[in-house]
C-alpha positions in Angstrom: 15.4 39.3 4.7 13.0 41.4 6.6 13.0 45.2 5.8 13.2 46.0 9.6 16.5 44.0 9.6 17.8 46.0 6.4 16.9 49.2 8.0 18.8 48.4 11.2 21.8 47.6 9.1 21.9 50.8 7.2 20.9 53.0 10.2 17.6 53.9 8.7 13.8 54.1 9.8 11.2 52.3 8.2 8.0 54.1 7.0 5.3 51.5 6.0 5.5 47.6 6.4 8.7 46.7 8.2 7.7 43.0 7.9 8.0 42.9 4.2 10.5 40.3 2.9 13.2 41.5 0.7 14.9 39.1 -1.8 17.0 41.4 -4.0 17.8 44.7 -5.1 17.2 46.5 -8.6 17.1 49.8 -10.3 13.9 51.9 -9.6 12.7 51.4 -13.2 12.8 47.6 -13.2 12.6 46.7 -9.7 9.6 44.3 -8.9 7.9 42.7 -5.9 10.4 41.5 -3.2 13.0 44.0 -4.4 14.4 47.1 -2.8 15.6 50.1 -4.7 17.0 53.4 -4.2 15.9 57.1 -4.8 18.6 59.7 -4.2 18.1 62.1 -7.2 15.4 64.2 -8.2 15.4 63.1 -12.0 14.1 59.8 -10.9 11.1 60.9 -8.8 9.0 60.3 -12.0 9.4 56.6 -11.6 7.9 56.6 -8.1 4.2 56.3 -9.1 5.0 53.5 -11.5 7.6 51.6 -9.3 6.8 48.0 -8.3 9.6 47.7 -5.8 8.6 46.5 -2.4 10.6 49.2 -0.7 12.5 52.3 -1.5 15.8 53.7 0.2 15.5 57.5 0.2 16.4 60.6 2.2 14.1 62.8 4.4 13.3 65.4 1.9 12.1 63.0 -0.9 10.3 61.0 1.6 8.1 64.0 2.3 6.9 63.9 -1.2 6.2 60.2 -1.2 2.9 58.8 -0.2 1.5 55.4 0.1 4.9 53.7 -0.2 7.2 51.6 1.9 10.4 53.4 2.5 13.5 53.1 4.4 14.6 56.7 5.2 18.3 57.1 5.8 20.7 60.0 6.1 22.6 59.2 3.0 20.5 57.1 0.7 23.1 56.1 -1.8 25.7 54.9 1.0 22.7 52.9 2.5 22.0 51.5 -0.8 25.7 50.3 -1.1 25.4 48.5 2.2 22.4 46.6 1.0 24.2 45.7 -2.3 26.8 44.2 -0.1 24.0 42.1 1.7 22.7 40.8 -1.4 26.0 40.3 -3.4 26.1 36.6 -4.8 28.7 34.5 -3.2 32.1 34.7 -5.2 33.8 31.7 -6.3 37.3 31.7 -4.7 39.7 29.7 -6.4 42.4 27.7 -4.3 45.8 26.4 -5.1 48.1 26.6 -7.9 47.0 25.2 -11.3 49.5 22.6 -13.0 48.7 24.5 -16.1 50.3 27.7 -14.7 53.9 28.5 -15.6 55.7 29.5 -12.4 59.5 29.9 -12.6 61.5 27.9 -9.9 62.8 31.1 -8.4 59.4 32.7 -7.9 58.1 32.8 -4.5 54.4 32.2 -3.9 53.2 32.8 -0.2 50.6 30.6 1.6 47.1 30.7 0.3 47.8 32.4 -2.9 45.9 30.9 -5.9 47.5 30.8 -9.4 45.0 29.8 -12.1 45.6 28.0 -15.5 47.5 29.9 -18.2 49.1 32.5 -15.8 52.8 33.2 -16.3 54.8 34.0 -13.1 58.6 35.0 -14.1 61.7 34.4 -12.2 62.3 36.0 -8.9 58.7 37.2 -8.6 57.0 37.5 -5.5 53.1 36.9 -4.9 51.8 37.6 -1.5 49.4 35.4 0.6 45.8 35.0 -0.5 46.5 36.8 -3.7 44.6 35.4 -6.7 46.0 35.4 -10.2 43.5 34.6 -12.8 44.0 32.9 -16.2 46.4 34.2 -18.7 47.9 37.0 -16.6 51.7 37.8 -16.8 53.7 38.8 -14.0 57.2 39.8 -15.0 60.7 39.3 -13.7 61.3 40.5 -10.2 57.6 41.9 -10.0 56.1 42.1 -6.6 52.4 41.7 -6.0 51.2 42.0 -2.2 48.8 40.1 -0.1 45.1 39.6 -0.7 45.2 41.2 -4.3 43.0 40.2 -7.4 44.9 40.1 -10.6 42.3 39.4 -13.1 42.4 37.7 -16.6 44.9 39.0 -19.2 46.6 41.5 -16.8 50.1 42.4 -17.7 52.5 43.4 -14.8 55.9 44.0 -16.2 59.4 43.5 -14.7 60.2 45.0 -11.4 56.8 46.9 -11.0 55.4 46.6 -7.4 51.6 46.0 -6.2 50.8 46.8 -2.9 48.3 44.9 -0.6 44.6 44.5 -1.4 44.8 45.9 -4.8 42.3 44.9 -7.6 43.4 45.0 -11.2 40.7 44.3 -13.8 41.0 42.5 -16.9 43.3 43.6 -19.8 45.2 46.4 -17.6 48.9 46.7 -18.6 51.2 47.8 -15.6 54.7 48.8 -16.6 54.7 49.4 -20.3 57.3 51.6 -21.7 56.8 55.3 -21.4 56.3 57.4 -24.6 59.9 58.6 -24.8 61.9 59.5 -28.1 64.7 61.6 -29.3 64.1 62.9 -32.7 66.4 64.1 -35.4 66.7 64.2 -39.2 67.0 60.3 -39.3 63.9 59.6 -37.3 62.7 59.1 -33.8 65.2 57.1 -31.3 63.9 55.4 -28.3 64.9 56.6 -25.0 65.3 53.5 -22.5 62.5 53.3 -19.8 64.2 51.8 -16.9 61.9 53.1 -14.0 59.1 51.0 -12.4 55.5 51.5 -11.5 54.7 51.4 -7.9 51.2 51.0 -6.8 50.4 51.4 -3.1 47.8 49.5 -1.0 44.1 49.5 -1.7 44.3 50.8 -5.2 41.7 49.6 -7.8 42.6 49.7 -11.4 39.9 49.3 -14.2 40.0 47.3 -17.3 42.3 48.1 -20.1 43.9 50.9 -18.2 47.7 51.6 -19.1 50.1 52.7 -16.6 53.7 53.4 -18.0 56.9 53.0 -16.1 59.2 55.8 -15.3 62.0 56.8 -17.8 64.2 57.2 -14.7 62.6 56.7 -11.2 59.0 55.6 -10.7 55.6 56.2 -11.8 53.6 56.0 -8.5 49.9 55.5 -7.8 49.1 56.3 -4.3 47.2 54.4 -1.6 43.4 54.2 -2.1 43.3 55.5 -5.6 40.5 54.3 -7.7 40.9 54.3 -11.6 37.9 53.7 -13.8 38.3 51.7 -17.1 40.5 52.8 -20.2 42.7 55.4 -18.4 46.2 56.2 -19.6 48.8 57.2 -17.1 52.1 58.5 -18.6 55.6 57.9 -17.4 56.8 59.4 -14.0 53.2 60.5 -13.2 52.4 60.4 -9.6 48.9 60.3 -8.3 48.2 61.2 -4.5 46.3 59.1 -2.0 42.6 58.5 -2.4 42.1 60.3 -5.8 39.4 59.0 -8.0 39.5 59.1 -11.8 36.8 58.5 -14.5 37.1 56.7 -17.8 39.1 57.8 -20.7 41.2 60.1 -18.8 44.8 60.6 -20.2 47.7 62.0 -18.1 50.8 63.1 -19.8 54.2 62.1 -18.5 55.7 63.8 -15.3 52.4 65.2 -14.0 51.6 65.3 -10.4 48.1 65.0 -9.2 47.5 65.5 -5.4 45.3 63.7 -2.7 41.7 63.2 -2.8 41.2 64.8 -6.3 38.1 64.0 -8.3 38.5 63.8 -12.1 35.7 63.4 -14.6 35.6 61.3 -17.8 37.7 62.2 -20.8 39.8 64.8 -19.1 43.2 65.4 -20.3 46.1 66.6 -18.6 49.4 68.1 -20.2 52.8 67.0 -19.2 54.9 68.3 -16.3 52.3 70.1 -14.5 51.3 70.1 -10.8 47.6 69.5 -9.8 46.8 70.3 -6.0 44.9 68.3 -3.4 41.0 68.1 -3.4 41.0 69.4 -6.9 37.7 68.7 -8.8 38.0 68.4 -12.7 34.9 68.4 -14.7 34.6 65.7 -17.4 36.2 66.5 -20.8 38.3 69.3 -19.4 41.8 70.1 -20.7 44.3 70.9 -18.0 47.2 72.5 -19.5 48.8 74.4 -16.3 49.2 74.1 -12.5 46.1 74.0 -10.4 46.0 75.2 -6.9 44.5 73.1 -4.0 40.6 72.8 -3.7 40.0 74.4 -7.0 37.1 73.2 -9.3 37.9 73.5 -13.0 36.2 72.9 -16.3 36.7 73.7 -20.1 39.6 73.8 -22.5 42.0 75.4 -21.4 40.7 74.4 -17.7 39.7 77.3 -15.8 37.5 78.1 -12.6 34.2 76.2 -13.2 32.2 79.2 -12.6 34.1 81.4 -14.9 33.6 78.6 -17.5 30.0 78.5 -17.1 29.8 82.4 -17.5 31.9 82.2 -20.7 29.8 79.4 -22.0 26.6 81.4 -21.3 28.2 84.5 -22.9 29.1 82.5 -26.1 25.4 81.2 -26.2 24.4 84.9 -26.4 26.6 86.1 -29.3 24.3 84.8 -31.8 21.4 86.5 -30.4 23.4 89.7 -30.1 24.6 89.6 -33.8 21.1 89.1 -35.0 19.8 92.0 -33.0 22.6 94.2 -34.4 21.7 93.2 -37.9 18.0 94.0 -37.3 18.8 97.3 -35.8 21.0 98.2 -38.7 18.6 97.4 -41.2 15.8 99.2 -39.4 18.1 102.4 -39.7 18.4 101.7 -43.3 22.1 100.8 -43.3 23.2 97.8 -45.3 25.7 95.5 -43.4 28.7 94.2 -45.1 28.3 90.8 -46.6 31.3 88.7 -45.7 30.3 85.7 -47.8 32.4 84.7 -50.5 31.3 85.6 -54.0 30.7 83.0 -56.4 33.4 82.6 -59.1 32.5 84.3 -62.4 32.6 81.9 -65.3 35.5 82.5 -67.6 34.7 84.1 -71.1 35.5 81.9 -74.2 38.0 83.6 -76.4 
């Protein structure tokens, strides 16, 4: 594809040879002749002199600093690169039909265009929508419902009565509808509380590999429309996640917590149970959220507080060591001996 055509599709402007032929995409570190790459962050500027790519997608500010290279200058370089990735995505093999090696209960309803691959297990009274693909070894339990145009990848478990909306993607190994972590404890031990709710996943949700979303104890665990979950995320029972929220890997959300719409949550964040996190909240990775958070806040640290406050606190802690050394030096200069808080070595016992 000619670079001029790529620029037209991404709404960019070519600086350099618009007739160069582009055959693929690659990172700036490894891209070679015929490939296009992207530069959207300052940290990658060091690669520009060594880059062998035939063209670089970048923004106006970076373009001012780049000489003698063919560029596509775009308003949003990363978004433009995403469009280019779609142009060069290899054609996907789309399975068709129902394998005779899949187990499908007689009372299950499979709509036209759905594909069920070998080893999949579709239980009684289950519904599979049109054009949905169920990959090998997936389990879809009793009275579960999967909407239209979904991708249920290999080894996914969707347990009984759970509901999946249209156009959802569930990656390998995810478990939807496992029992929530609910027990009554007494002197005899821990006694299981029945988990009789469901998981309800709305439209256009993507769930990463090996995520676990627990069913409600009573009522439903709900994942709102357009939510995107990275890999290895734990969602506890009766959690509600609002529309278009994105959550990075290894985050854990305890039971009955509510997260608002359009939130952005970094990796390895942890949420206590029974708290409310507002709309458009940003949570820095590895934060520990133990209380309610209002709309539009950006929080960090443990316990999570306003990000700027956390940065100031962290900077203050960094200065404590320097302050103590200065104090000790000052006291020595004045001839005062500071107390030594180190534990004295034990004296050997005298023999009788």
